N, C-alpha and C positions, 0 to 999 in steps of 0.2 A: 639454885636457879627456880624459876617458875615451874610449877608442876608439869611433868610430861615434857620438858624441854632440855634434857640433859641433866637435870638434877637427879635426886634420889629416885631409884626406880620404884614404881609402883604399879598397880593393876592397870592393864590396857584400857585404854579409852575407846568408846565407841561412838560418841556423838560429839566430842570436843565441847565448845562453850555453848551453853543453852540460852534460851531467850533472856532469861533472868539474870545472865551473866555468871552463873554458878556451874561449875564441871559437873557433868552427868556421868556416872560411874557404872560400867557394865559389869554384872557380876561374872565370876569366872566358870568355864564349863566344868561341871562336876565330873564327866566323863574323861576328860583329859587330865592326864597327871602334870605334874610340874616338869617344864622342860620339852615337853612332847612337841610343840609347835615349830621350836627350832630344829628339832631332828628331822622332821619331815619337809623343811624348807628346801626347795629345790636350788641347785647352784645356778647362778647367773650364766646365761648362755654367752658363748663366744661370738663376738661380731662376726667372725669369718666362717661360722657354722652354717651348714646347709639347712634351710628351714622347710618343714614338711608342709606347711601352708602359708598362703600369703598373708602378709601383715594386715591387721584390720585397723581402721582408723578408730579414734577414741569414741566415735559414735556407733561403732560396731557395724557399719554398713559396708558393703562391698562395691568397688568401683565398677563403672561401665566396662573398663578393659578386662576386669577379672571376669565378669560375666560372660564378655565374648569369648575369653580364652576357653571357658569350659564348654562353649558350644560353637566353637569356631568351625568345626567339620560340617556341622549342620548348616551353617551359613553359606560355606562355599557350596555346598550341594545345592542349595536353593538358588545361589548366584548362577551356577551352571544352567539349572533348569530355565531360569529367567530369560537367560541369553538364548537358549534354544527356542523358546517361546516367542522372544522378540524378533529372532531370525525368521521364524515360521510366519508370524504376522506380517513381516516386511516383504517376504516372498509372496505372500497372499495378496499384498496390496499392489506389488507390481506386476502380478500376473493379470492378463486381460484376455478375454475370449473373442476371436474374430472367426465367424463360422466360414465354413468351406464355401466357396463359389459365390459368396455374396460380395456386393460392391458398397463401398463406404464412401460419403462425402467428407470433404476435409474438415467440415465443421463437426460432423459426427465423430471422427477420430480425435479431434481437439477435445470434445467432450469426454470421450473414454479416458484420454491421457490426463485430463484435468489439466490441460495447457490452454493458453489463448490460441485462437485460430491463426493469428498473426504469426506466433512463433512456429506454427506448423508450416505454415506457407513458406517462411523463411528457411526452415530446415529443407523442405523439398527443393528449394532453389539453390541453396549454398552447398547443401551436402549430396543431394541426388541428381542435381542438375535438371530438375523436373518443373514445368511451369504449370501452376494450377491456382485456381481460386478457391474461395471457401465453399462455394456450392457445386463444385465439380467433384465427380466421383474418382475413386482410385480402386484399382484391383486388389485382391488379397495380399499378392506378392510385394506390392508398394506399400500397403498398409502395415505389413509386418515389418518392413524395413524402417518405416516412420516410427512405429512403436519401440523397435529395439534401439533406435537412434536417440529416443527419449529414456533408455534404461529400463523399458519395460520388457517382461517375458510373455510371449503370446502363447497360449494353449495350442499345442500341436506342432510348435516351431522346434527347431534343433536345440534351442536353449532350454526348453521345458524339460523337467525331469520326467514328467509323465507324457512322453512323446508318444503320439499317435502317428505313425509314419504317413507323411503326406505324399500323395500320389500326383506327381507333376502332370501325368498324362491326362487328369481330369480337365486342366484348363489349357487348352491349346491356344488360347487369344494371346495376343502380344501384351506383354506388361507395360505398364505405364512407365517403368524404369527403362524399357527399350525404345519406346516412341519419344520419350521426353517431354510428354504434355499429357494433361489429364482430359478425359472426355466429359462432355456434358451433353445430355441429349437434348434434342430440339423437340417442342411440342408439335404434335400433329398439326395444329393450326398453322404453323408457320412453314410447313413443307410445301413446295411446289415442284411441278414436273421439271426435270432437267435432262439435257441430251445425254445420250449414252456414250460412254467412253469405250472405244474398241481397240484392242491391240492385235496387230498381224503378226503372228508367229509360224515358225516352219524352219526346214533346213535350209542350208545356205545354196543359193543359186537355184531355188524352187520358184522364183518370181514373186516374192513378196513386196519388194519395193517397186516392181514393174506394176503390180496390180495398183498399188497406191498412186503411181503415176499416171495410170489410166482414170482412176478415180478423180484426181486433182487435175488432170489434162496438163502435167507438166513432166519434166524429165528430171526426176530426182537422182537416179542412178548414174546420169551423166556426170554428176559432180563427185561421186565416190570411186576411189581408186580401185581398180581391178573389177569395177562393176559390182561390188558387194558392199552392203551396209555395215559401217563400223561405228555408227552412233545410234543414240535413240532419237527419233525425230517426231515431233507431234504436230498434227494438222487438224483443221475443220473443214467440213464439206457440207453442202446442202443437197439433201435428196428428198422429193415429194414434200418440200417444205418444211422438213425436220433437220435439225443441226445435228451432225454426227461427228464426233471427237475421234481421230485415229492416232495411234502410237505405233511407230514402226521400230521393231527391234531387230538387232543383228542376228544372223544364223551361224555365224562361226563359232566354234566349240569354245574359243576363248572368252566369248561374250556370254557364258551362262549366268552370270550375275545380272547383266542387263535384261536378259530375257525374263528372270525371275522378277525384276522390278516392274518390268512392263506388265507381267500377269497380276502382281499384287494391286496395282492401281486401276486395273480395268474391270469393266462390267462384262464384257463379251470378248471372246477370243476368237479370231478368223484362223484357222489352221490352214496353211497353204501346203499342199502336196502336189508334187509334179506327177502328172499322168504317166510320164515315160520313166520315172526313177523310182517312184514308190516311197515307203515309210523308210527313212533313215534315222542315223542316230540323233540328230538334232531335232527330227519330227517327235521321237519318243521322249526327248528332253522337254520340248515344248507342252506335250501332252501332261508330262508330270507337272510342269509348273502350273498349268491350269488347274489340275486337281488339286494341288496343294493351295492355290489361291482360292478355290471353291467357286470358280466361274464357269458358265456354260460355254460349250464349243460350237462353232459354225463352220463345217469344212469346206474348203474351196479347192476343188480338184482342177489345177491350173495345167496349162499347155495341151488342152484336149483337141487342139487343132493339128497336132502332130499326126503322123502316120504310125508312129511307135506308141501312141497314147493307148493305155489300158485302164480306164476308170474304174472298171469293175474289179480289176486285180487290186487296184489301190484301196477300194472299199473293203474288200476281203482283208487286205493286210491291216487296215485300221481296226477291223473286227478283232484281229488278233492282239490288238492293244487295248481292248475293251472300249473301243468307239464305235458303237453300232449305229450306222446312220439310218435315216427314215426307209430308204429303198429296201434295207434288209430287216425291217421290222423294228428299228430302234426308235430312239427319240432325239437324235442328233440330226440337225438340219444340214443339208449338203447341196451344193451348187456346182455344176460342171461349167469351168469357165476358160477363157483364153485372154489372159491380160494383153497379150500383144495385139489380138485382133478386136479387142472390146466385146467380146461374146460372153453372154450370161452375167454381166456386172450389175445391171438393174435387178436381176433375179437375186443376186447375192445380197445387195443392199437391203431389198425387201424383206428379205428372211432376217437380216440383222434388225430391222425395225420391229418386225413381229416378236423377236426374242426380247427386245428391249420393252415392248408393251406389256409382254408377260411378266417381266421383272419390276414394273411399276417403279422406276427410278425416281427419287425425289430429293429434294435438299432444301435447306433455308438459306436464302441469298441476303437476307436482312440480319447479319450477324458478322462479327470479326471473322476474317477470312482463315482456312486451314487448308494446307495443300501438301503436295509431295514434289521434291525437286527431281526432276528427271535427267537433266544434264547440267553442268556448269562449265563456262569457259572464260577466258579473258580476252576482251577486244580492245583494240587500240581506240582511245576517245571515249569508251564507255565503262571500261574496267571489267569487273566480274559480272557477266550475264548468266542467271540461272534460269533454266527453261523448267517451269513450274506448272503442275496441273492443279488448279483449283479444285478442291473437293466440297466444300461447302463455305458459305459465306461469300463475301465480295471484297477483293482487295482494291485499294485506290491509291493514287499517286500521294505521297506524304505519309503514308501508314509505316510506323515502326514495326519491324518484325524480327524474328529469329528462325534460322534455319541450321539445325545441327549445332556446329560449334562457331558458326559465323551469325552476324547479326547486321542490321543497317536500317535505312530508310528509304522507301521507294521513291526513286528519283524519276524513273521512267518505267512505262509499260509497253513492251514491244510485241506485236502481233506474231503469229508463226510465219508470216511472209518476210519477216526481217525489216520491215520498213515502215509499217503503219504504227503510229503512237496511240495507245489507248488510256482513257482516264480511269477505267476500271475493268475489272474482270471478274464474272461471276462463276457459279459451279460449273464444272466440267469444261472449263476454258484453259486450254494451254496457252501460256504467256511467258515471255521473257521478262524478268525482273531485274532492273538496273539499280544500283545503290548498295550493294553488299561489301562489307568489310570483311574481307577473307574469301575463301572458295569452298562453299559447302560441298559435301559428299553427294553423289548421286543416291537418291533414296531416302535423304534427310527430310524430316517433316518440317514444313515451314508454317509458322503461327504467328499471327499478328498480335503484337504486344501493346500495353498499355502506353508506354512511353520508350523512348530510344534508351534511357539510361537502365531501365529494367532489363531491356534486350541485351545490352553490352555486359551487364552484370552476369546475367544467365549464361551468356556465350562463355565469359571468363570462366565461370565455375565448371562448365562442361569441358572445357580445355584442360583445366586442372584435375577433373576426375579421370579424363581419358589418359592423361600422363601418368597418373598414379596406376591406372590399370595396365599400361604398357609397361611401367617399371615392375610391376608385380609378375606379369607375364615373362619378361625378360629374366627377372630373379628366378622364377621357377624353371624356365629352361635352363638356366646355368647351373641350378642345383642338380637337374635330371643329368646334365652332361657329367658333372663331377661325380655324381653317384655310380654313373656308368663306367667311368674310367677307374674308379676305385674298386669296383666289383670285377673289372676285366672284361666287362661286355663289349666295350669299345675297342676293337682291335684294329679297324682302317684308320688310315691318317685322313684328317679331315680337312679339306681345301674350300676356299670360298672365292667365286667371282662376283665382285660387286658392280652394281649397275645403278645409274641414275636415269630416271625416266621422265621425260618431258613431252607432254602431249597436248592436243589442242582443246579437248574437253575432258572433264573428270573422269567420266565413265571409261574412256579409252586407256586413262593412265591407270585407272584400277584394274582394267582387264589384262593390261601388259604386265603390271606388277604381280597379279595372280598368276599369270601364265609362267613368268620367269621363275616364281617361288616354288612352282611345282616341278621344275626341271631338276633332274638329279642324274649324273653319271657316275659310274663306280667301274672298279676293276677289283682284283683280289687284294690290293693293298691301299688304295686311295678311294675316297669318296668326294665328289665335288657337287656343290649346291650353289644356288645364287642368292645373294644378299641384296635386296633393294633398299638402297640407302635414301633415295628421294623418289616420290612418285606424285608429280605436280602437273599443273597446266601452266602455259605459257611458253615463250621462247627460252632458249638456252642462254643463261647469263654467266657473267665471270664467276658468281658465287657458287653455281652448279659445278664450274670447272674446278674451282678451289676444292670443294667437297671431294670431287673424284680424285684429284692430286695427291690427297692425304693418304688413300688406300692403294696398294698395288693391285694390278689386274683389274682395274675399273673402267668401265666403258659407258659413255653417255649415248642413250637411245633418244633420237628427236623424233617423235611420231606427228606428221603433219604440222610440225613447226620448224622454225628456223633459227639460227644463232646470231646474236648481235656481234658487232665488230670486236668489241671488248673481250667477249668470250671466245672468238675464234684465236685472237692474238695471244690470250692466256693458255688456251689449248695448244698451241703450238710451242710455247715456251715450256709448258709443264709436260709436254708429250702425252697428251690425254687423247684417246681417239673418240670422235662423235660421229655416230652412224645416223643418217638421215632416211627415214622409212615413210611410206605412205600405204603399206599393206601389212597387216599384222603378223601374218605367218612369215614374212620375209625377215622382220625383226626377231621372231622367236628362232628362225634358222640360223640367223647371224650369232645370237647369244649361244647357242648350242655348238657352233663352231668354236667360239671363245672358250666354253666350258672343256671341249676336247683338247684345246691347247694347254689348260690347266691341269688337266689330267695327265696328259702325256706331253710335256713341253718339248718344243723343238730347240734343240741345243743353239745358242748363240755363237756367233763367231765365225770366221772363215777357216773351214777345215785344212789342216796341214799334213798329218799322218797319223799312223796308228801303230801300236805294238800289242802282241799278245803276251800274257804272263805264263812262262813254262814252268818256273820253279821259284820257290821263295827260300831267301838265304837270311839268317840273323847274323848281322856283323857288329859285334860289341857296341859301342857307343852310337854307331849309326842306325841301329834297329833293323827292322825288316826291309831288305831290299828285293825288288822284283826282278828275278832273272828272266828277261824278255827278249823277243825277237821282233824288229821291226818288219811289219808286213806291208806296208803301204806308205810312200811319202818318206817323211823324215821327222825326227823327234830332236829337238834342240834343248840344251840346258838352260833353266830359268823361264821356259815357255809354259803357256797355260795348257793345263791338261784336265781331262775328266775321266774317271774310272767308272767303266760301264759293266755291270754283270747282268747278261740278257739285254733287256730292253729299258732297264732301271739305270739311272744314273746315281752312283753312290756318292760321289763327291767331286767337287771341281778345286784344283789345287794347282801348284807350280812344281815342276821338276827342281828338286833340291840338289840331287847329285846324279850324274849320268858318266857310267863307266864302261868302257870296252877292255875286258879282261881285268887288268888291276891299274889301268891308266884312266884318269879323269879326262873325259873329252867334251867338246862343245857341241857336237852334232852326230847324229847316227842315221846312216841312209837305209834304205829298204834293204831287207835280206841279212842285216848285221845283228848279232847276237849283243846284248848289253845288260847292264844292271842299272836299275832305275829307282831312286828314292824320291820320295814325295814330302812336301812339308804338310805335317799334321795328319798323316794318313800311313797306317801300316798294315791295314786289314786285308792284305792281298789274297787271292786264291787263284789256283790254276786255271786258266781259261779266261780270266778278267782282260778286258780290253782297255789300253790307256791310248786315249785319242787326243792328239795335239791340235790346238786350234788359235787363231790370232784374233783378237778383238780390235776391230777398228774404231779409232777415236771419232766421236760424232763431232761434226763442225755446228758451231753455234751461229745461228742465223741471225744478224743484227737488224 
């Protein structure tokens, strides 16, 4: 064959065929002997043998996977470091700084968050229930809530890792989250003088409303049950050509919330103290309310016409409560008056005007109105009427507004006399607003909105937020109860008396609900509290009776309201008691009596007889039998009985077996010994009383 292709063996070729077509012959290596090349040739590797190094391509280059395999640990390390750096950069980007004590406009917060102002305004309305414009200011707490809602971390907040503990005591002002609207300051050029708002406060029956009667030349107390004020009332009077707005608050202990609301909206507090009675509990409470609100006091020592009057002793007692009048070297103005005989009234009003002049009270009337709801009630033909004190701006018929969780459009403005219709009301003017969908709570802030749709949307959001808060509160209370039971702390049986409250005004409903919720009766084994299911205004309806009928031991308290015919018919069928009251402490006393019945129930049924357990016998399949003696009346087989140990009813059952000696009998008379077996009960003890009774069937009235 051809040279080098399987023919005769010859010298090895190095270059193969040359350019000229001739074979180029490479000379043999003189250092190598014959056959040495074949001796050192390596055997062919097995295809299943483990390779010491990766195969290389024909071009002798390593692939990218090979390079990464050799430095994989370094790559992972770099990736972890890169992830940590990315998280740190993201944390730094999310963290913003809101200085302590500063106020921020909505526009400024939007710029800090890198969000559109419209998005911030929408978040305030939908998630926080706050009405605010782009130029209005927010306090720091609200600004923090907004920032956290957008996923940001505020330096100094709980979410910040480098948390500098925030002192809540530094900011005592109300948060925007609490008030529900953002404040915007009025320019000094827009402010004009306004009438002072004066609240009359003091102990019950010290003559507060009688003083206001004399000032107004009316008889307000004649319309109050028991001669005591049970509502917040607002009026306006003229003195020396100057208008003064008066707010009268209740003095009863149950109306502490009303007194606090009166102090919060006022400029000056007239503290009425009876010269023959001195400083009492609600007097001290009124002083505390005025101090908390930061308003000045003017003391009126009333009933100075009585022979037992001691004005000097009253002033000394006031000094013991840190109220030092001018007569004793203090700075609190004081007037000795007699509201009944119209003595010293002019002097008192003059001192009020002097105090108002010192305060230099001003407001801007040329803006959307803001005010506070003093009372709300439901009237036939008008619907909900909210007595509101306008604090700044002017409210007009046709304005859309929001008040707490209620909203509406002003259909009418009614003066404090209850008859005069007004077209508008300016600062420091109490007025009744008609046109509200719902019943706002006393103390809610009323704000005029841009349109009715915005007001309705904001009210709906507030209702949703409030329901969520109530659910969270209930859940937390439930978990606390479960933990207490698991730990063994709760040893007493808990019982509830449920109450449905209907009143003529919202403030009275709130006062009753608060008073009932604070009532607690207990003994060594049982604790009874009151659960207020409903506290609303208006007459008692069939719906109220239906709610009360679902839960046992539920009563309906109607305060200064009546029941419609459907409600009365339903109450008779469902056997739901309705109590009608016009004095608050009568209602409280009635509920306390009902709680006493729940604590120690009076046994039902007509008494027949009783037996005392003398010995216990265990008789085979019959179980424990009480060897007893009938000590009064008679005991019948299959009769209803209750087992009593001391004053506690252990169980109510029926007589299963009744024996005299070994004979089953139908009845045991007084003085006869017997064996008594009951259905479902065998835990007798010597000394237990087995009392027999008969339950009469109730006749259904058609």
